[in-house]
C-alpha positions in Angstrom: 145.1 105.9 -153.6 147.1 103.3 -151.8 148.6 105.9 -149.6 145.2 107.1 -148.4 144.0 103.5 -147.7 147.1 102.8 -145.8 146.5 105.8 -143.6 143.0 104.8 -142.8 144.2 101.3 -141.9 146.8 102.8 -139.6 144.1 105.1 -138.0 141.6 102.3 -137.4 144.3 100.1 -136.0 145.3 102.9 -133.7 141.7 103.4 -132.6 141.3 99.7 -132.0 144.5 99.6 -130.0 143.4 102.5 -127.8 140.0 101.0 -127.3 141.5 97.6 -126.4 143.8 99.2 -123.8 140.9 101.3 -122.3 138.6 98.3 -122.0 141.2 96.2 -120.4 141.8 98.9 -117.8 138.0 99.2 -117.1 137.7 95.4 -116.9 140.5 95.3 -114.4 138.9 98.1 -112.3 135.5 96.4 -112.2 136.9 93.0 -111.6 138.6 93.8 -108.3 137.1 91.6 -105.5 137.9 93.9 -102.7 136.2 96.7 -100.8 137.0 100.2 -102.0 139.3 102.2 -99.9 138.2 104.4 -96.9 135.0 102.4 -96.2 133.7 101.8 -92.7 130.5 100.1 -91.4 129.3 101.1 -88.0 132.9 102.1 -87.1 134.3 98.8 -88.4 137.1 99.5 -91.0 136.7 97.2 -94.0 138.7 99.2 -96.4 140.6 97.2 -99.1 139.5 93.8 -97.6 138.6 91.0 -99.9 134.8 91.1 -100.1 134.4 87.6 -98.4 136.8 88.7 -95.6 134.8 91.9 -95.2 131.5 90.0 -95.0 133.0 87.7 -92.5 134.3 90.6 -90.4 130.9 92.2 -90.4 129.2 88.9 -89.4 131.7 88.4 -86.6 131.2 91.9 -85.3 127.4 91.5 -85.2 127.8 88.1 -83.5 130.2 89.6 -81.0 127.7 92.3 -80.0 124.8 89.8 -79.8 126.8 87.3 -77.8 127.8 89.6 -75.0 126.5 88.3 -71.7 124.4 89.7 -68.8 124.6 87.8 -65.5 121.8 88.5 -62.9 122.8 87.7 -59.4 119.8 86.4 -57.5 121.5 86.1 -54.1 119.7 89.0 -52.6 116.6 89.6 -50.4 113.6 87.4 -50.1 115.9 84.3 -49.9 116.4 84.3 -53.7 119.2 82.1 -54.8 121.5 81.5 -57.7 122.2 83.6 -60.7 121.2 83.5 -64.4 123.1 84.4 -67.5 121.7 85.4 -70.9 123.3 86.7 -74.1 122.4 90.1 -75.4 120.4 88.4 -78.3 118.4 86.3 -75.8 117.2 89.4 -73.9 116.0 91.2 -77.0 119.1 92.9 -78.5 119.9 92.8 -82.2 122.8 94.4 -84.2 122.6 94.7 -88.0 124.7 96.5 -90.5 122.3 98.4 -92.9 123.0 98.2 -96.6 126.6 97.2 -96.7 126.0 93.6 -97.7 123.8 94.7 -100.6 126.4 97.2 -101.8 129.1 94.6 -101.6 127.0 92.2 -103.6 126.7 94.8 -106.4 130.5 94.8 -106.8 130.1 91.3 -108.0 127.0 91.7 -110.1 126.3 92.9 -113.7 128.6 93.7 -116.6 131.8 95.7 -116.6 130.1 99.0 -116.8 127.6 98.3 -114.0 130.3 96.9 -111.6 132.5 99.8 -112.5 129.7 102.2 -111.7 129.0 100.4 -108.4 132.6 100.6 -107.3 133.0 104.2 -108.3 129.9 105.2 -106.4 130.4 102.9 -103.4 129.4 104.6 -100.1 132.1 105.4 -97.6 130.1 104.8 -94.4 127.3 102.4 -93.4 125.1 102.4 -90.3 125.1 99.7 -87.6 121.5 99.5 -86.4 121.1 98.4 -82.8 117.7 97.5 -81.3 116.7 96.4 -77.8 113.3 95.3 -76.5 113.4 95.6 -72.6 110.1 93.7 -72.4 111.9 90.5 -73.4 114.4 90.9 -70.5 111.5 91.8 -68.1 109.7 88.6 -69.1 112.8 86.4 -68.7 113.6 87.8 -65.2 110.1 87.4 -63.9 109.9 83.8 -65.4 113.2 82.9 -63.6 112.2 84.2 -60.2 108.4 84.1 -60.5 108.1 82.4 -57.1 109.2 85.7 -55.4 106.0 87.4 -56.7 103.7 84.5 -55.7 103.0 85.3 -52.1 100.7 88.0 -50.7 101.4 90.0 -47.6 99.4 89.0 -44.5 98.1 91.5 -41.9 99.2 91.3 -38.3 96.4 90.3 -35.9 95.4 91.1 -32.4 93.3 88.8 -30.3 92.1 89.0 -26.7 92.4 85.6 -25.2 90.0 84.1 -22.7 92.4 85.0 -19.9 92.3 88.6 -21.0 95.8 88.5 -22.4 96.3 90.7 -25.5 98.1 88.5 -28.1 99.7 89.9 -31.2 100.5 87.8 -34.3 103.2 89.4 -36.5 102.5 90.4 -40.1 104.1 88.6 -43.0 105.8 90.7 -45.7 105.6 89.8 -49.3 108.3 90.5 -51.9 108.2 91.7 -55.5 110.9 91.7 -58.1 111.9 95.3 -58.7 113.1 94.9 -62.3 113.2 98.6 -63.2 116.6 99.4 -61.8 117.9 96.2 -63.4 116.4 97.2 -66.8 117.9 100.6 -66.6 121.4 99.2 -65.9 121.1 96.8 -68.8 119.8 99.4 -71.2 122.7 101.7 -70.4 125.1 98.9 -71.2 123.6 96.9 -74.0 123.3 99.5 -76.7 126.9 100.5 -77.6 127.3 104.3 -78.2 128.3 105.3 -81.7 131.5 106.7 -80.4 132.5 103.2 -79.3 131.4 101.3 -82.3 134.2 99.5 -84.2 136.1 98.7 -81.0 135.7 96.0 -78.4 132.9 97.0 -76.1 132.5 95.6 -72.6 131.6 92.0 -73.1 130.0 91.1 -69.7 127.7 92.8 -67.2 126.8 91.5 -63.8 123.9 93.1 -62.0 122.0 92.4 -58.7 118.4 91.2 -58.7 116.6 93.9 -56.8 113.7 92.8 -54.6 111.4 95.2 -52.8 109.4 94.5 -49.7 105.7 94.8 -49.7 104.2 95.4 -46.3 100.6 94.5 -45.6 98.0 97.2 -44.8 98.2 96.3 -41.1 101.8 95.8 -39.8 102.6 94.7 -36.3 104.1 98.1 -35.5 100.9 99.8 -36.8 98.7 97.5 -34.8 100.6 97.9 -31.6 100.7 101.7 -32.1 96.9 101.7 -31.7 97.6 101.2 -28.0 95.8 98.1 -27.0 98.5 97.0 -24.6 96.5 95.2 -21.9 93.4 95.0 -19.9 93.5 98.2 -17.9 90.4 97.7 -15.7 87.3 95.6 -15.1 84.2 96.2 -13.1 81.5 93.8 -12.1 77.9 94.1 -10.9 75.4 91.5 -10.0 71.8 91.0 -11.2 71.2 87.8 -9.3 67.8 88.8 -8.1 66.5 90.1 -11.4 63.5 88.5 -13.1 63.8 86.8 -16.5 62.8 89.9 -18.5 65.4 92.2 -16.7 68.1 89.5 -17.0 67.4 89.2 -20.8 67.7 93.0 -21.2 71.0 93.2 -19.3 72.5 90.2 -21.2 71.3 91.4 -24.7 72.7 94.9 -24.1 76.0 93.5 -22.9 76.3 91.4 -26.1 76.0 94.5 -28.3 78.4 96.5 -26.2 81.0 93.6 -26.4 84.0 94.5 -28.5 82.9 98.1 -29.0 85.9 100.0 -30.3 86.6 103.7 -29.7 89.1 105.5 -31.7 91.1 108.4 -30.2 88.7 111.4 -29.9 85.5 109.3 -30.4 82.5 110.2 -28.2 80.7 107.1 -27.0 76.9 107.4 -26.7 75.1 104.7 -24.8 72.0 105.6 -26.8 73.7 104.0 -29.8 74.1 100.7 -27.9 70.5 100.8 -26.8 69.2 101.4 -30.4 71.4 98.6 -31.8 70.2 96.2 -29.1 66.6 97.0 -29.7 67.1 96.3 -33.4 69.0 93.1 -33.0 67.3 91.5 -29.9 64.4 93.6 -28.8 63.7 94.3 -25.2 61.4 92.5 -22.8 59.1 93.9 -20.0 60.8 94.6 -16.7 60.5 97.3 -14.0 61.5 100.8 -15.0 61.6 104.1 -13.1 58.8 106.5 -13.9 58.1 109.6 -11.8 60.2 108.3 -9.0 58.5 104.9 -8.9 59.3 101.4 -10.1 56.6 100.5 -12.6 56.2 97.9 -15.3 57.9 98.9 -18.6 59.9 97.8 -21.6 63.7 97.6 -21.3 64.1 97.6 -17.6 67.7 96.8 -16.6 69.5 98.6 -19.4 71.0 101.1 -17.0 72.8 98.4 -15.1 75.0 98.0 -18.2 75.6 101.8 -18.5 76.3 102.1 -14.8 78.7 99.2 -14.8 80.5 100.7 -17.8 80.5 104.1 -16.0 82.4 102.6 -13.1 85.0 101.1 -15.3 85.4 104.4 -17.2 85.8 106.3 -13.9 88.8 104.1 -13.0 91.0 104.8 -16.0 92.8 107.9 -17.1 92.2 110.0 -20.2 88.4 109.9 -20.3 86.2 113.0 -20.4 82.7 112.5 -19.2 80.4 114.4 -21.6 77.0 113.5 -20.2 76.0 111.5 -17.2 73.1 111.7 -14.7 72.3 109.5 -11.7 68.9 107.7 -11.4 66.2 109.6 -9.5 66.2 106.6 -7.1 69.2 104.7 -5.7 69.9 101.4 -7.4 70.6 98.2 -5.5 73.6 97.0 -7.5 75.9 100.1 -6.9 76.8 102.6 -4.2 74.9 105.9 -4.3 76.6 108.4 -6.6 78.1 105.8 -8.9 75.3 105.0 -11.3 74.5 106.3 -14.8 70.9 106.4 -15.9 69.4 106.5 -19.4 66.1 107.8 -20.7 65.3 107.5 -24.4 65.3 111.0 -26.0 66.1 112.7 -22.7 69.1 111.4 -20.9 72.2 109.8 -22.4 75.5 108.5 -21.0 78.4 109.9 -23.1 82.1 110.1 -22.7 85.1 111.0 -25.0 88.1 108.8 -25.5 90.9 111.3 -24.8 93.5 108.7 -24.1 95.2 109.3 -27.4 95.0 105.6 -28.1 92.3 103.2 -29.2 90.0 101.8 -26.5 88.2 98.4 -26.6 85.2 97.6 -24.4 84.5 93.9 -23.7 81.7 92.4 -21.7 81.1 89.1 -20.0 77.8 87.8 -18.6 78.2 84.8 -16.4 76.3 83.5 -13.3 74.0 86.6 -13.3 77.0 88.8 -13.1 77.9 91.5 -15.6 81.6 92.4 -16.1 82.8 95.3 -18.2 86.5 95.2 -19.2 88.5 98.0 -20.8 91.5 97.3 -23.0 93.9 100.1 -23.9 97.0 102.0 -22.6 97.5 103.0 -19.0 100.6 102.9 -16.8 100.5 99.9 -14.5 101.7 101.9 -11.5 98.6 104.0 -11.2 94.9 103.4 -10.3 91.9 105.4 -9.4 89.9 104.9 -6.2 86.2 106.0 -6.1 84.5 107.2 -2.9 81.0 108.4 -2.5 79.9 110.4 0.6 76.3 111.2 1.7 76.4 114.9 2.4 72.7 115.3 3.2 69.6 113.2 3.7 66.1 114.4 2.9 63.2 113.0 4.9 60.2 111.9 3.0 57.1 114.1 3.1 53.7 112.8 4.0 51.1 113.0 1.3 47.4 112.4 2.2 45.0 111.5 -0.5 41.2 111.5 -0.1 39.8 108.0 -0.7 35.9 108.0 -0.9 35.9 104.3 -0.3 37.1 104.7 3.2 34.7 105.0 6.2 34.8 108.2 8.2 37.9 108.5 10.3 39.7 105.7 8.5 43.2 106.0 6.8 45.5 103.5 5.0 49.2 103.8 4.3 49.6 102.8 0.6 53.2 103.7 0.2 56.0 103.9 2.7 58.2 106.9 2.1 61.9 106.6 1.5 64.7 109.0 2.4 66.3 111.1 -0.3 70.1 111.7 -0.5 72.6 114.3 -1.7 75.8 112.5 -2.6 79.3 113.8 -3.6 81.6 111.3 -5.4 85.3 111.7 -5.5 88.1 110.1 -7.5 91.6 109.7 -6.1 94.6 109.1 -8.2 97.0 106.6 -6.6 100.5 106.3 -8.0 103.0 103.8 -6.7 100.7 103.2 -3.7 100.5 106.9 -2.8 97.6 109.3 -3.1 98.5 111.9 -5.7 95.3 113.9 -6.2 91.6 113.9 -5.4 88.8 115.4 -7.5 85.0 115.6 -7.1 83.4 113.9 -10.1 79.7 114.3 -9.3 77.2 115.9 -7.0 74.0 113.8 -7.2 70.5 114.1 -5.7 68.2 111.1 -5.1 64.7 112.3 -4.5 62.9 111.4 -1.3 59.8 109.4 -1.9 56.7 110.6 0.1 54.7 108.4 2.4 51.3 108.2 0.8 48.3 107.8 3.1 44.7 107.4 1.9 42.2 109.0 4.2 38.4 109.2 4.4 36.6 112.3 3.1 36.7 115.2 5.4 40.0 114.2 7.0 42.1 116.8 5.2 43.3 114.8 2.2 43.9 116.2 -1.3 41.7 115.0 -4.1 42.7 113.6 -7.5 45.4 111.1 -8.5 49.1 111.4 -8.3 50.8 112.7 -11.5 52.4 109.8 -13.4 54.3 111.9 -15.9 58.1 112.3 -16.3 60.8 110.5 -18.2 61.1 106.7 -18.1 64.5 105.8 -16.7 66.2 102.5 -17.0 64.0 101.5 -19.9 62.9 102.6 -23.3 
């Protein structure tokens, strides 16, 4: 009996001894305040370190990444000055180890069994999460150099002064921060590649502030390329003897024609000028030409503007005359063969700007004189001389008309006849003072006006009235 009890005591004691030894070993295992072996976090080796040292090392690494600096050099275009430095954290970068702090905390939490389990199953690697918001950097850069973006580009201007000088005012460029290249450079530097984590990445980055030039829509070069170099010709006619109505019509039409712009290839139509003048000012009564006679009408005088313009156009190069006709009667303000008539719906004065450059027409009315000036491009060493020659005269016919109011044998001259003309007009190109070429530009006919005699019945006169049909020239 005693022997059996003694055996059980020995067995129990042995079991208690074994249990005591095993628990002590487990307690020792779970009570270690170090990181298990072969553990890295984001490439940072924390194997075997005391937990506090490991936590400190992780904090320092995160801080090191976030305290890296970016220096933006503003000494670039647009007279930007100075430089600005930011840390990675300030421009939107963040570095954070994922899960490692929580796992390290578990090594110190719970009973022996829980801590032992945490240590036994402790992960060998942890991720370092990096994030970067480029919008933060974008905002900081624009805030620092916002004055660069504050100006707007200003177009170049062209004015024609009162002395006919063409004056150009240069354009003003504006500038805009071009932050995209800068953002790309920062983005390629700020997020450390996984292969470089754990080491000492590049701590500083210096980058230039890029500024791009913004040109206005109309630059000085573009404006000058339009070809308005100078006044290339002017031509003047007088309407000193014109009555008030005719003077009004000339002046009003000239106002509308002033600053008329022709682009390269444009076809000018005098009918457009007349229509616009009628709409804006209206026309007054003044003599017009109808059926070869001067009669009262509306718009008399408008052809003095077209004829003055025609003479200016004849004296420059690069113009193609599309449509032009002389008056049926000679005009007093120009030599024969150098006029250009107009009749609404029937006759127009048209020409094409074939100079390859822009052409500006300006007009001046002063002291009953009309001056047409053309501004564009033309070599200063050339000019065109205009010469008109009468190649034939046509004597007026005698037209007798029966007038019942006259006594037998009586006759009265009611209209003196006028001679008609056939005229050729030539244009001579003069270069450096020498005649280079000569061309005929028109062959014009001015009708002879008959002598009209009223005679008594039975004296051989024709009956009826003279036809008053035909287009109305020099009016509307």
